N, C-alpha and C positions, 0 to 999 in steps of 0.2 A: 258411740258407736258405727262411721259410714261403710256402708259395706260395697255400695253400688257406686252412687254417684257424690259427690260432694262440690258446694259451688264455692266459688272465690270468694265471698263473702264467710262461710261458712269456716274456711279455711285459716281465714284471715282472726276469724275468731279464736279458733285453735289454736292459733299462733299467740295470741294474747293471752287467751288463760294460760299457757304453761303445758299444751298436754305434750305428752312424750309421742314426738312426730318423727316418720321417716318419709323426707319426701324424696321422688324417684325422675329425674328425667328419662324417658324412653324413646326419644326423638331419634329417628333413623333415616337414612338413605338407601334404598336398595343397590341402586346403580352407582352410590360413590359414597360407602361405609365409613369412609374418614374425615367426610364431613360433618354429621352429625357430631362427632366429638369435638370438630371446632365450633358446632355452632353451641357444645353446653360452655366452651371456655368464653366464648362472646356474649352470654347472657343465658342464666338461668335463675329459678328461684332459690332465695337465699336459706343454704343449707342442705338444698340440693347435690346429689349423688347422680352419678351417669349411669344407667344400666344400655351395655352395648348388645345388639340384638344380637351378634353372631358370638362375641365371645363372651357373656354371661347368660343371655336366656336362648343359648344353642348350644347342644351337645360337640366334641371336638372329632367325636370318630365314635365308633360301631358301639364298642366298651362300653361308653357312659350316655350312649343312646336310647330312650324311653321309647320314640318315634322314627319313623322314617321322613321321608321329604327332604326337601331343601333348608330346609330350618327345623332340625328333627330335637327335638324336646330334650335337654340334660338328664340324666336318671335324678329321681327325688334325690336320695341323697348327695348329689354332686350342687344340686342345686342350693342346697341348705347350708351347705358349704359356704358358698357367696353371702348367703343371706345371713351367714355369722359374720364375715367380714364386714359388711356393710353396717353392723350392729342391730340386727333386727333382737326385738323381746317380745315377749307375750305380750305385754299389755301395750306395744305400741302401736298406735293409727299410722298405718300407709299410704301414702296419698299419691298416685301414680299421675304422671302426664306426658303431655307430648306436645309438637310444635306442626303436625302431620294430621290434623283433623281426626284426631283420637283413633288413630290407625295404630298406632306400633303399642304403647301403653297398655291397651286392652291384654295383652301377651304377657305383662306380668300382673296384671288385676288376677289371669286366670291362674296364674301361675303359681302365687301363691295361695290361691284357696284350694289349690289343687295337693297343697306342701302342708294343709292345715290352717292357715292364719285366714279366719275371716275378716279381721279389722284392716281392710284394702277399699281404697275407691279411688274413682278414676275424677280427676279434675274436670268438670265439665266445661266444656271450650276450650282449654290444654292451656299453653301462654299466654296464646292471643287475646285470651278474655282476661288474664291472669293482668295482662298490660293494662289492656283498656280499663280495666274497674281499680287502674291505679295501683297495683299491688309493684313492691319492691325488685329488681331483679339484683344481681350481681356476676362479677365476670372473676373469669381465672377458674385453677383448679379447685374443686371439690375439696371442704376442708376435713381430714380425715377423722373418721367415725373410732369410738372405743369397739374392737370384736366383742362379740356376747357367746354366751354358751346356750342360742337357741336350738330345740331338737325337734324335728318334725313331726308332726302331728295325723289323724287321720285324714285323707282327705275329702274334703268340702266339694270336692266337682271332679266328674266320670271322662277318662280318657276312652276312646274306642280307639279299637286296632283297624288295620285294612282286612284282614282276615273276615272280624269281625263283621262290617260292614258289606263286605260281598256277600259271607253268609245268611245274611238279611235285606238283599234287595229283594225288590216286588214284594214286602210281606210288611205288613198295617204296623208293627211295632219297630219300625224305621223310616222316618221322615229326611230325605238327606235337602240341608239347605246349602246353598254353595253362593258365600259373599264376595265371588270373582264377579268385575264386570260385567256387562251384558254379551258385550263383544267375544269376549274371551270364552263365558261360559258357551255359548253358540258355537264355538269350534271356528271363528270366521279370523280371528286372531291368534298366535301365542309368542308373545316375547321371552317369556323364561323358560319353558317345559318344552319337552321332544317331542310331546303329542297335542292338539290341539281338540277340544272337547270338554264334557264334562263326563260324571256317573251318570248312566242309568236311573231316570225315574230321580232326580234332583230338580228341586225346586230353586229357584235365581233369586235372589235378592242383592243387590249391591250394596255393601256396609254403609257407604255413602247414604244412603237414604235414610237411615237412623239419625243423619243429624238435619237443625233446621238453618236457615239461609244466615244465622249469628254462628254456625259452627259448633254449637249445643245442641244436646241429646232434646229430641222432640219429648213432647209430654206424655205421662202413661197412657193416657186416655188416646192419642193418636195412636201411639208405639203400638197397643192391645187393638186396635181396629186393624191397620196395616197387618199386622202378623196373621190374625184371625181371618182375614183374606186370602192371604197365600195359604193358607193352612186350608183352607176350605176345607171344615170339617175333619183334617186329619187330628190326630190324637195329639197337643202340646209334647206332651211326654215322650212320645215318640222322635222327637227331634235329634237330628245329629247334624251338628255345625262343620263345613268344612270351607276352606277357598284355596289357594292356591299353594300354601306352604304351612298355614296355621294359624298363622297372625292374624289374619284378616277378616276372618270368620269370627275372631270372638266380638268386633264389635255388637255382632247380631245376637249373642250368647247372652253378650250385657246388655242390650236393648230390650230381647224378652224376660229379664230381669224384674225391670225397672219396669216394664211394660205388666211385670205380676203375675209371670207365668211363674212354675218353680223351676229350680236349675235344672238345665238340659246337657245334652252331652257334646263331647267333640271329638272331631278327626282328628287328629293334631296333622299328622303326616299327609293329608291332603288330596288337590291333584298331583302335584308335585309326587309324590308317594307310589297313588294310584296307578299312575300313567307309563311307571317305568315297569312292570308287568303287562307282558302283550297279550298273556293269557285270561286278563281283567277287561273285562268288555268296555266300552267308551262308545257315546252319543253325540251326536252334531246335531244343531238347527234349537 
């Protein structure tokens, strides 16, 4: 079972061994959502299905939402319906990837853990690493999969609400890590949300810092040292990850697990939910 990362060679070995696999392309384009669907049609891993960030991995209305923000999580029951449609079984090894610097596939990795499915891993290096390793690709629509009867299991990861974040501001039991680019964290620019700045007390670690020059996750030892330096003595168990809309926070959460830390928490509504309530405090700089 692969539960954090899987290499191209490891995935190829599973394919050759005939292991029950579900490969999901999570590529996305925030500025042009339709582009990701076309990219999938142009090239994807053999047998892969496409997960659309807005349609499949986000709620479509308040009644179906489990969080706030620009990309609200769907309720677990709604998400489970989609998982059954794409043929998830309890013994399935899921592999998720994208062509966006591993920014978007972590969303589905986390959501599957939240739904209680442990056997899900991110393809380290994404599509570019796969093709560089000689992996085959195919084009056209996904091959239809037979729906399953998979059922939700107890959550394996924890979701934190905006009210909980507010209640624990400046408390030692909560350490916020903001995964947005530093200019957005500082409030110097804000291309997506109505207010610039960050949640008071949040530390900044842009999610791209988790990758090496080849676009793969840094070694566990390197990630451990970097997060130890960022936390500066704070309890790792206190960490709550956030970003703009709860998507790019996940690479930091995943990186901490790769580094050997226990699972940490996610504020999925993130800055886009936080800043829409003028009564919540905001910090710049």
